[in-house]
One Martini backbone bead per residue (centre of mass of N, CA, C, O) as a GRO file, in nm:
protein
  455
    1MET     BB    1   7.587  10.232   6.808
    2LYS     BB    2   7.470  10.366   7.085
    3VAL     BB    3   7.265  10.650   7.131
    4SER     BB    4   7.241  10.888   7.343
    5THR     BB    5   7.008  11.121   7.443
    6LEU     BB    6   7.235  11.323   7.545
    7ARG     BB    7   7.335  11.349   7.215
    8ALA     BB    8   7.104  11.485   7.104
    9LEU     BB    9   6.997  11.741   6.896
   10SER     BB   10   6.706  11.677   6.964
   11PRO     BB   11   6.462  11.689   7.208
   12ALA     BB   12   6.279  11.470   7.080
   13ASP     BB   13   6.548  11.262   7.113
   14GLY     BB   14   6.589  11.340   7.413
   15ARG     BB   15   6.429  11.471   7.659
   16TYR     BB   16   6.140  11.380   7.488
   17ALA     BB   17   6.142  11.084   7.381
   18ASP     BB   18   5.903  10.938   7.538
   19LYS     BB   19   5.667  11.132   7.415
   20VAL     BB   20   5.727  11.019   7.089
   21ASN     BB   21   5.682  10.708   7.041
   22SER     BB   22   5.413  10.714   6.864
   23LEU     BB   23   5.594  10.831   6.601
   24ARG     BB   24   5.831  10.646   6.511
   25ASP     BB   25   5.683  10.439   6.305
   26ILE     BB   26   5.605  10.682   6.112
   27PHE     BB   27   5.860  10.919   6.083
   28SER     BB   28   6.083  10.755   6.045
   29GLU     BB   29   6.296  10.591   5.852
   30TYR     BB   30   6.152  10.331   5.898
   31GLY     BB   31   5.870  10.432   5.822
   32LEU     BB   32   5.931  10.516   5.533
   33ILE     BB   33   6.025  10.240   5.433
   34ARG     BB   34   5.768  10.084   5.503
   35PHE     BB   35   5.581  10.246   5.313
   36ARG     BB   36   5.733  10.187   5.055
   37VAL     BB   37   5.696   9.884   5.058
   38LEU     BB   38   5.392   9.885   5.052
   39VAL     BB   39   5.351  10.029   4.780
   40GLU     BB   40   5.514   9.838   4.600
   41VAL     BB   41   5.354   9.579   4.663
   42ARG     BB   42   5.066   9.677   4.596
   43TRP     BB   43   5.128   9.737   4.299
   44LEU     BB   44   5.206   9.454   4.218
   45GLN     BB   45   4.933   9.329   4.295
   46ARG     BB   46   4.761   9.501   4.103
   47LEU     BB   47   4.893   9.401   3.841
   48ALA     BB   48   4.835   9.093   3.887
   49ASP     BB   49   4.511   9.149   3.869
   50GLU     BB   50   4.559   9.218   3.570
   51GLN     BB   51   4.457   9.042   3.300
   52GLN     BB   52   4.618   9.206   3.060
   53ILE     BB   53   4.879   9.111   3.234
   54GLY     BB   54   5.003   8.815   3.141
   55GLU     BB   55   5.313   8.827   3.236
   56LEU     BB   56   5.232   8.806   3.559
   57GLY     BB   57   4.968   8.648   3.583
   58PRO     BB   58   4.864   8.477   3.819
   59VAL     BB   59   4.889   8.457   4.163
   60SER     BB   60   4.963   8.265   4.399
   61SER     BB   61   4.892   8.200   4.724
   62VAL     BB   62   5.181   8.180   4.815
   63MET     BB   63   5.280   8.452   4.691
   64LYS     BB   64   5.083   8.629   4.841
   65ASP     BB   65   5.203   8.564   5.119
   66VAL     BB   66   5.482   8.669   5.062
   67LEU     BB   67   5.403   8.963   5.003
   68ASN     BB   68   5.254   9.021   5.268
   69ASN     BB   69   5.502   8.958   5.452
   70VAL     BB   70   5.681   9.193   5.368
   71VAL     BB   71   5.490   9.391   5.512
   72ASP     BB   72   5.393   9.263   5.793
   73ALA     BB   73   5.715   9.176   5.874
   74PHE     BB   74   5.843   9.436   5.897
   75SER     BB   75   6.167   9.537   6.008
   76LEU     BB   76   6.448   9.668   6.134
   77ASP     BB   77   6.632   9.478   5.974
   78ASP     BB   78   6.511   9.551   5.700
   79ALA     BB   79   6.588   9.849   5.709
   80GLU     BB   80   6.891   9.798   5.727
   81ARG     BB   81   6.911   9.660   5.450
   82VAL     BB   82   6.823   9.900   5.284
   83LYS     BB   83   7.059  10.082   5.374
   84ALA     BB   84   7.280   9.902   5.260
   85ILE     BB   85   7.190   9.927   4.967
   86GLU     BB   86   7.204  10.240   4.951
   87ALA     BB   87   7.515  10.257   4.978
   88THR     BB   88   7.531  10.165   4.671
   89THR     BB   89   7.299  10.322   4.506
   90ASN     BB   90   7.222  10.615   4.611
   91HIS     BB   91   6.903  10.511   4.639
   92ASP     BB   92   6.625  10.476   4.825
   93VAL     BB   93   6.405  10.347   4.635
   94LYS     BB   94   6.581  10.135   4.492
   95ALA     BB   95   6.646   9.981   4.751
   96VAL     BB   96   6.361   9.875   4.791
   97GLU     BB   97   6.343   9.709   4.536
   98TYR     BB   98   6.589   9.523   4.599
   99PHE     BB   99   6.476   9.411   4.861
  100ILE     BB  100   6.226   9.269   4.739
  101ARG     BB  101   6.384   9.084   4.557
  102GLU     BB  102   6.515   8.928   4.785
  103LYS     BB  103   6.249   8.831   4.921
  104LEU     BB  104   6.151   8.659   4.673
  105GLY     BB  105   6.363   8.526   4.528
  106ASP     BB  106   6.372   8.199   4.392
  107GLY     BB  107   6.139   8.116   4.122
  108PRO     BB  108   5.879   8.061   3.903
  109GLU     BB  109   5.743   8.359   3.986
  110THR     BB  110   5.968   8.585   4.042
  111GLU     BB  111   6.072   8.707   3.777
  112ALA     BB  112   5.820   8.864   3.691
  113LEU     BB  113   5.791   9.027   3.948
  114LYS     BB  114   6.062   9.174   3.935
  115ASP     BB  115   6.004   9.319   3.657
  116PHE     BB  116   5.734   9.471   3.800
  117LEU     BB  117   5.884   9.635   3.972
  118HIS     BB  118   5.825   9.963   3.949
  119PHE     BB  119   5.611  10.003   3.733
  120SER     BB  120   5.607  10.313   3.585
  121CYS     BB  121   5.777  10.453   3.802
  122THR     BB  122   5.835  10.704   4.020
  123SER     BB  123   5.956  10.790   4.316
  124GLU     BB  124   5.713  10.984   4.380
  125ASP     BB  125   5.495  10.774   4.386
  126ILE     BB  126   5.600  10.649   4.649
  127ASN     BB  127   5.646  10.896   4.836
  128ASN     BB  128   5.368  11.042   4.843
  129LEU     BB  129   5.220  10.795   4.965
  130SER     BB  130   5.391  10.765   5.217
  131TYR     BB  131   5.325  11.047   5.336
  132ALA     BB  132   5.024  11.011   5.338
  133LEU     BB  133   5.027  10.770   5.538
  134MET     BB  134   5.167  10.912   5.764
  135LEU     BB  135   4.961  11.150   5.810
  136ARG     BB  136   4.719  10.972   5.855
  137SER     BB  137   4.828  10.813   6.098
  138ALA     BB  138   4.892  11.051   6.283
  139ARG     BB  139   4.605  11.157   6.297
  140SER     BB  140   4.440  10.890   6.385
  141ASP     BB  141   4.655  10.759   6.611
  142VAL     BB  142   4.750  11.040   6.769
  143LEU     BB  143   4.634  11.333   6.750
  144ILE     BB  144   4.327  11.301   6.783
  145PRO     BB  145   4.327  11.147   7.054
  146GLN     BB  146   4.473  11.377   7.213
  147MET     BB  147   4.275  11.600   7.152
  148ARG     BB  148   4.025  11.461   7.272
  149GLU     BB  149   4.127  11.425   7.560
  150LEU     BB  150   4.161  11.724   7.626
  151ARG     BB  151   3.874  11.819   7.558
  152ASN     BB  152   3.723  11.633   7.761
  153ARG     BB  153   3.855  11.754   8.010
  154LEU     BB  154   3.750  12.044   7.965
  155LYS     BB  155   3.452  11.973   7.954
  156ALA     BB  156   3.429  11.870   8.243
  157MET     BB  157   3.516  12.136   8.374
  158ALA     BB  158   3.291  12.312   8.258
  159ARG     BB  159   3.061  12.159   8.402
  160ASP     BB  160   3.165  12.167   8.700
  161HIS     BB  161   3.200  12.512   8.655
  162ALA     BB  162   2.938  12.656   8.540
  163ALA     BB  163   2.851  12.825   8.829
  164LEU     BB  164   3.126  12.978   8.864
  165PRO     BB  165   3.196  13.277   8.943
  166MET     BB  166   3.370  13.524   8.729
  167LEU     BB  167   3.597  13.752   8.647
  168SER     BB  168   3.638  13.956   8.402
  169ARG     BB  169   3.895  14.054   8.139
  170THR     BB  170   3.923  14.347   7.963
  171HIS     BB  171   4.225  14.468   7.899
  172GLY     BB  172   4.274  14.369   8.211
  173GLN     BB  173   3.992  14.456   8.305
  174THR     BB  174   3.718  14.496   8.458
  175ALA     BB  175   3.431  14.283   8.397
  176SER     BB  176   3.189  14.106   8.322
  177PRO     BB  177   3.069  13.836   8.436
  178THR     BB  178   3.131  13.491   8.466
  179THR     BB  179   3.241  13.159   8.417
  180LEU     BB  180   3.458  12.913   8.430
  181GLY     BB  181   3.302  12.719   8.246
  182LYS     BB  182   3.260  12.914   8.006
  183GLU     BB  183   3.563  12.957   7.940
  184LEU     BB  184   3.613  12.658   7.879
  185ALA     BB  185   3.395  12.629   7.659
  186ASN     BB  186   3.527  12.812   7.455
  187VAL     BB  187   3.768  12.625   7.405
  188VAL     BB  188   3.616  12.373   7.320
  189ALA     BB  189   3.476  12.493   7.071
  190ARG     BB  190   3.734  12.564   6.919
  191LEU     BB  191   3.864  12.283   6.915
  192GLU     BB  192   3.638  12.131   6.771
  193ARG     BB  193   3.659  12.289   6.507
  194ALA     BB  194   3.962  12.240   6.451
  195GLU     BB  195   3.952  11.933   6.445
  196LYS     BB  196   3.757  11.907   6.209
  197GLN     BB  197   3.931  12.050   6.000
  198PHE     BB  198   4.163  11.851   6.022
  199ALA     BB  199   3.999  11.584   5.964
  200ASP     BB  200   3.890  11.705   5.669
  201VAL     BB  201   4.146  11.673   5.534
  202SER     BB  202   4.253  11.587   5.236
  203ILE     BB  203   4.424  11.297   5.119
  204LEU     BB  204   4.666  11.295   4.868
  205GLY     BB  205   4.746  11.117   4.550
  206LYS     BB  206   4.996  10.992   4.321
  207PHE     BB  207   5.005  10.760   4.005
  208ASN     BB  208   5.158  10.889   3.694
  209GLY     BB  209   5.456  10.926   3.684
  210ALA     BB  210   5.715  11.132   3.581
  211VAL     BB  211   5.478  11.379   3.472
  212GLY     BB  212   5.158  11.280   3.494
  213ASN     BB  213   5.090  11.097   3.194
  214TYR     BB  214   5.146  10.786   3.152
  215ASN     BB  215   5.372  10.717   2.950
  216ALA     BB  216   5.474  10.425   3.017
  217HIS     BB  217   5.205  10.285   3.033
  218ALA     BB  218   5.097  10.345   2.740
  219ILE     BB  219   5.338  10.209   2.585
  220ALA     BB  220   5.298   9.917   2.704
  221TYR     BB  221   4.957   9.952   2.760
  222PRO     BB  222   4.732  10.105   2.556
  223ASP     BB  223   4.449   9.947   2.646
  224LEU     BB  224   4.464  10.061   2.920
  225ASP     BB  225   4.311  10.211   3.212
  226TRP     BB  226   4.524  10.397   3.391
  227ARG     BB  227   4.353  10.592   3.550
  228GLU     BB  228   4.177  10.383   3.692
  229ILE     BB  229   4.402  10.215   3.816
  230SER     BB  230   4.530  10.441   3.979
  231HIS     BB  231   4.282  10.531   4.140
  232SER     BB  232   4.221  10.256   4.273
  233PHE     BB  233   4.490  10.229   4.416
  234VAL     BB  234   4.490  10.482   4.588
  235SER     BB  235   4.216  10.421   4.726
  236SER     BB  236   4.310  10.147   4.861
  237LEU     BB  237   4.496  10.328   5.071
  238GLY     BB  238   4.314  10.584   5.167
  239VAL     BB  239   4.345  10.778   4.912
  240GLU     BB  240   4.314  11.063   4.723
  241PRO     BB  241   4.305  11.128   4.403
  242ASN     BB  242   4.544  11.304   4.184
  243PRO     BB  243   4.533  11.375   3.838
  244TYR     BB  244   4.695  11.668   3.864
  245THR     BB  245   5.036  11.652   3.776
  246THR     BB  246   5.346  11.619   3.804
  247GLN     BB  247   5.586  11.451   3.942
  248ILE     BB  248   5.439  11.591   4.174
  249GLU     BB  249   5.266  11.636   4.432
  250PRO     BB  250   5.176  11.968   4.519
  251HIS     BB  251   5.097  11.993   4.844
  252ASP     BB  252   4.830  12.136   4.923
  253TRP     BB  253   4.723  11.945   5.141
  254THR     BB  254   4.963  11.977   5.331
  255ALA     BB  255   4.911  12.274   5.385
  256GLU     BB  256   4.631  12.233   5.508
  257TYR     BB  257   4.723  12.053   5.737
  258CYS     BB  258   4.919  12.259   5.864
  259HIS     BB  259   4.720  12.495   5.900
  260ALA     BB  260   4.526  12.343   6.086
  261LEU     BB  261   4.739  12.309   6.311
  262VAL     BB  262   4.802  12.603   6.360
  263ARG     BB  263   4.518  12.678   6.457
  264TYR     BB  264   4.507  12.482   6.689
  265ASN     BB  265   4.765  12.575   6.838
  266THR     BB  266   4.675  12.870   6.887
  267ILE     BB  267   4.455  12.802   7.089
  268LEU     BB  268   4.652  12.672   7.298
  269ILE     BB  269   4.822  12.919   7.349
  270ASP     BB  270   4.594  13.089   7.460
  271PHE     BB  271   4.525  12.897   7.691
  272ALA     BB  272   4.802  12.884   7.833
  273ARG     BB  273   4.815  13.189   7.899
  274ASP     BB  274   4.556  13.209   8.066
  275VAL     BB  275   4.629  13.005   8.285
  276TRP     BB  276   4.881  13.143   8.375
  277GLY     BB  277   4.725  13.395   8.475
  278TYR     BB  278   4.534  13.249   8.678
  279ILE     BB  279   4.759  13.148   8.855
  280SER     BB  280   4.867  13.430   8.929
  281LEU     BB  281   4.581  13.515   9.064
  282GLY     BB  282   4.476  13.231   9.215
  283TYR     BB  283   4.252  13.053   9.073
  284PHE     BB  284   4.490  12.851   9.067
  285LYS     BB  285   4.615  12.560   9.173
  286GLN     BB  286   4.892  12.330   9.231
  287LYS     BB  287   4.992  12.035   9.245
  288VAL     BB  288   5.216  11.876   9.471
  289ALA     BB  289   5.525  11.738   9.452
  290LYS     BB  290   5.729  11.641   9.692
  291ASP     BB  291   6.023  11.637   9.508
  292GLU     BB  292   5.984  11.897   9.385
  293VAL     BB  293   6.122  12.188   9.208
  294GLY     BB  294   6.069  12.542   9.145
  295SER     BB  295   6.353  12.647   9.265
  296SER     BB  296   6.695  12.705   9.325
  297THR     BB  297   6.613  12.952   9.561
  298MET     BB  298   6.281  12.927   9.583
  299PRO     BB  299   6.098  12.707   9.771
  300HIS     BB  300   5.784  12.808   9.723
  301LYS     BB  301   5.768  12.733   9.427
  302VAL     BB  302   5.496  12.695   9.168
  303ASN     BB  303   5.523  12.643   8.848
  304PRO     BB  304   5.379  12.679   8.508
  305ILE     BB  305   5.547  12.469   8.318
  306ASP     BB  306   5.343  12.318   8.134
  307PHE     BB  307   5.240  12.577   7.986
  308GLU     BB  308   5.516  12.672   7.890
  309ASN     BB  309   5.596  12.424   7.731
  310ALA     BB  310   5.359  12.425   7.538
  311GLU     BB  311   5.401  12.702   7.412
  312GLY     BB  312   5.685  12.649   7.297
  313ASN     BB  313   5.615  12.392   7.121
  314LEU     BB  314   5.391  12.520   6.952
  315GLY     BB  315   5.573  12.733   6.823
  316LEU     BB  316   5.763  12.538   6.681
  317ALA     BB  317   5.551  12.394   6.514
  318ASN     BB  318   5.448  12.647   6.361
  319ALA     BB  319   5.708  12.718   6.219
  320LEU     BB  320   5.723  12.458   6.053
  321LEU     BB  321   5.437  12.447   5.931
  322SER     BB  322   5.457  12.716   5.780
  323HIS     BB  323   5.686  12.631   5.599
  324PHE     BB  324   5.555  12.395   5.463
  325ALA     BB  325   5.308  12.555   5.345
  326GLU     BB  326   5.497  12.753   5.173
  327LYS     BB  327   5.701  12.549   5.025
  328LEU     BB  328   5.578  12.276   4.904
  329PRO     BB  329   5.393  12.408   4.660
  330ILE     BB  330   5.688  12.473   4.551
  331SER     BB  331   5.801  12.410   4.206
  332ARG     BB  332   6.015  12.362   3.959
  333TRP     BB  333   5.831  12.292   3.736
  334GLN     BB  334   5.810  11.948   3.752
  335ARG     BB  335   6.075  11.962   3.950
  336ASP     BB  336   6.223  11.956   4.271
  337LEU     BB  337   6.422  11.870   4.576
  338THR     BB  338   6.329  12.057   4.821
  339ASP     BB  339   6.102  11.876   4.948
  340SER     BB  340   6.247  11.627   5.061
  341THR     BB  341   6.398  11.745   5.316
  342VAL     BB  342   6.146  11.875   5.442
  343GLN     BB  343   5.958  11.625   5.484
  344ARG     BB  344   6.147  11.490   5.704
  345ASN     BB  345   6.015  11.712   5.928
  346LEU     BB  346   5.720  11.639   6.002
  347GLY     BB  347   5.775  11.479   6.269
  348VAL     BB  348   5.881  11.714   6.434
  349ALA     BB  349   5.621  11.875   6.452
  350ALA     BB  350   5.453  11.649   6.575
  351GLY     BB  351   5.629  11.621   6.827
  352TYR     BB  352   5.571  11.901   6.951
  353ILE     BB  353   5.269  11.851   6.982
  354VAL     BB  354   5.282  11.604   7.168
  355ILE     BB  355   5.436  11.743   7.392
  356ALA     BB  356   5.225  11.964   7.445
  357LEU     BB  357   4.982  11.781   7.509
  358ALA     BB  358   5.114  11.646   7.752
  359SER     BB  359   5.156  11.904   7.917
  360LEU     BB  360   4.860  11.991   7.932
  361ALA     BB  361   4.750  11.739   8.065
  362LYS     BB  362   4.924  11.768   8.316
  363GLY     BB  363   4.843  12.057   8.398
  364VAL     BB  364   4.536  12.013   8.422
  365GLY     BB  365   4.567  11.780   8.637
  366LYS     BB  366   4.693  12.002   8.859
  367LEU     BB  367   4.443  12.159   8.886
  368GLN     BB  368   4.306  12.392   9.137
  369VAL     BB  369   4.030  12.536   9.244
  370ASN     BB  370   4.000  12.874   9.380
  371GLU     BB  371   3.712  12.981   9.505
  372ALA     BB  372   3.784  13.205   9.703
  373VAL     BB  373   3.933  13.396   9.511
  374ILE     BB  374   3.717  13.420   9.293
  375HIS     BB  375   3.492  13.530   9.478
  376THR     BB  376   3.632  13.781   9.590
  377ASP     BB  377   3.683  13.923   9.322
  378VAL     BB  378   3.377  13.948   9.232
  379ALA     BB  379   3.232  14.054   9.497
  380GLU     BB  380   3.403  14.347   9.483
  381ALA     BB  381   3.276  14.423   9.178
  382TRP     BB  382   3.037  14.659   9.157
  383GLU     BB  383   3.096  14.804   8.880
  384VAL     BB  384   2.971  14.579   8.685
  385LEU     BB  385   2.662  14.685   8.729
  386ALA     BB  386   2.646  14.926   8.532
  387GLU     BB  387   2.543  14.775   8.290
  388ALA     BB  388   2.274  14.681   8.405
  389VAL     BB  389   2.152  14.953   8.485
  390GLN     BB  390   2.172  15.108   8.205
  391THR     BB  391   2.002  14.901   8.049
  392VAL     BB  392   1.738  14.935   8.206
  393MET     BB  393   1.714  15.238   8.156
  394ARG     BB  394   1.672  15.216   7.854
  395ARG     BB  395   1.406  15.059   7.860
  396TYR     BB  396   1.267  15.320   8.039
  397GLY     BB  397   1.372  15.606   7.913
  398ILE     BB  398   1.624  15.708   8.042
  399PRO     BB  399   1.831  15.955   8.018
  400ASN     BB  400   2.159  15.907   7.985
  401PRO     BB  401   2.266  15.630   8.114
  402TYR     BB  402   2.563  15.601   8.053
  403GLU     BB  403   2.663  15.874   8.161
  404LYS     BB  404   2.567  15.834   8.455
  405LEU     BB  405   2.742  15.577   8.510
  406LYS     BB  406   3.010  15.699   8.440
  407ALA     BB  407   3.011  15.916   8.665
  408LEU     BB  408   2.986  15.700   8.900
  409THR     BB  409   3.239  15.480   8.805
  410ARG     BB  410   3.469  15.615   8.656
  411GLY     BB  411   3.740  15.595   8.861
  412GLN     BB  412   3.571  15.471   9.092
  413ALA     BB  413   3.457  15.378   9.405
  414VAL     BB  414   3.253  15.099   9.416
  415THR     BB  415   2.970  15.023   9.604
  416LYS     BB  416   2.699  14.879   9.721
  417GLU     BB  417   2.567  15.145   9.831
  418SER     BB  418   2.615  15.345   9.596
  419LEU     BB  419   2.453  15.182   9.389
  420ARG     BB  420   2.183  15.154   9.544
  421GLU     BB  421   2.130  15.454   9.574
  422PHE     BB  422   2.095  15.501   9.272
  423VAL     BB  423   1.861  15.302   9.218
  424ARG     BB  424   1.649  15.441   9.410
  425THR     BB  425   1.624  15.701   9.200
  426LEU     BB  426   1.470  15.544   9.000
  427GLU     BB  427   1.217  15.560   8.733
  428ILE     BB  428   1.096  15.253   8.797
  429PRO     BB  429   0.975  14.976   8.847
  430ASP     BB  430   0.970  14.810   9.141
  431ALA     BB  431   1.056  14.530   9.037
  432GLU     BB  432   1.310  14.630   8.890
  433LYS     BB  433   1.445  14.764   9.129
  434GLN     BB  434   1.466  14.507   9.301
  435ARG     BB  435   1.636  14.345   9.103
  436LEU     BB  436   1.881  14.542   9.125
  437LEU     BB  437   1.915  14.526   9.439
  438ASP     BB  438   1.966  14.203   9.430
  439LEU     BB  439   2.209  14.241   9.272
  440THR     BB  440   2.517  14.074   9.205
  441PRO     BB  441   2.813  14.000   9.075
  442ASP     BB  442   2.765  13.671   9.112
  443THR     BB  443   2.468  13.698   8.945
  444TYR     BB  444   2.601  13.846   8.685
  445ILE     BB  445   2.596  13.585   8.425
  446GLY     BB  446   2.366  13.524   8.265
  447LEU     BB  447   2.414  13.233   8.039
  448ALA     BB  448   2.673  13.081   8.125
  449GLU     BB  449   2.581  12.816   8.256
  450GLN     BB  450   2.427  12.698   8.014
  451GLN     BB  451   2.662  12.705   7.815
  452ALA     BB  452   2.847  12.514   7.974
  453ARG     BB  453   2.650  12.268   7.983
  454ASP     BB  454   2.609  12.242   7.663
  455ILE     BB  455   2.905  12.141   7.583
   0.00000   0.00000   0.00000
């Protein structure tokens, strides 16, 4: 029976279902089964290539094609068959083994292959590598590309508006001017660093049996170098081997992966809130879609909903990711099963991130810089030049420069004339005095423009 998205428990599979399609084949039950099948088949192939396991190989080219096809042609119908088998076995990994047995069929080569399916494995050998492949695929195929797309868009905006003077606000109060481009460049630099940290997290996997000691391997074939075989197999999947584990891979790398995403998401929450504020100040307008409604009762409204949506979904993702990072590395003795049900929600957290990134991309795409409002705001803030004046006074040894400017400006209405009148009284070189007299709030931007262009 088809389930309508209107009856979905999670908004990721309901309201926002279309936004997370890129994750479905990775994190769904189908995706998990597909990765399990891949690991089981690749391990069987690795064993068949081992010359000292004479009972198994070598495998004919025809059978190699059959095995590869089990992986390459894996379909939704195949996943349904695995689930049907699981209904009888009540064991999800064993159901995968039985499914592959069915796919191999009957033939002169298949009996030996069937006997070596899941050889010396514990279920966690299959599962930990499946989740490792999931998270690697999500990172390389979905998350990093969307992160890069957003960062490049912000980078272009930073350069386009590198020279646009803008009033800073520290503690919410008027502060030394910056440029719009430089403030966007700050975000780009933070995101670039966070993306690199996320991309650099090593993805680890174990393949060492029931309690991590190769017990079954060594008793069956004591002369084989099982540690090397295991390490080469894990590496062949694009995963870094972890040689020291209990029954489970300890999930420390998964915690690092999650924490890296939390830090990245936190930067975007900060960005979303700042843009929300700048929209409120009128620094940004938002493009209006003809048939959209901003309020059920106030027709004039154009709300910053994309940035609000992003902030909310990033918060949800961080709540899940923080739990994963704190819970998954903890397991009683050689293992307990509390990690299993938790790991099944990794895709939910990734889904909230993808939803948020899509919202931010949409929101940024609707932004229109309101240069008139930004210029008016900074042009009238003559008090910000107090910093410039007192700093030049320090250079030329005028006593108590800070205190004198504090008396002139703090809590006072500072105008262009009142500030220039003060400058004219200073005993500093004429060239320096003229430089201060020529200074305006919108030219007091330091090296902001260069920094924005350099990003």
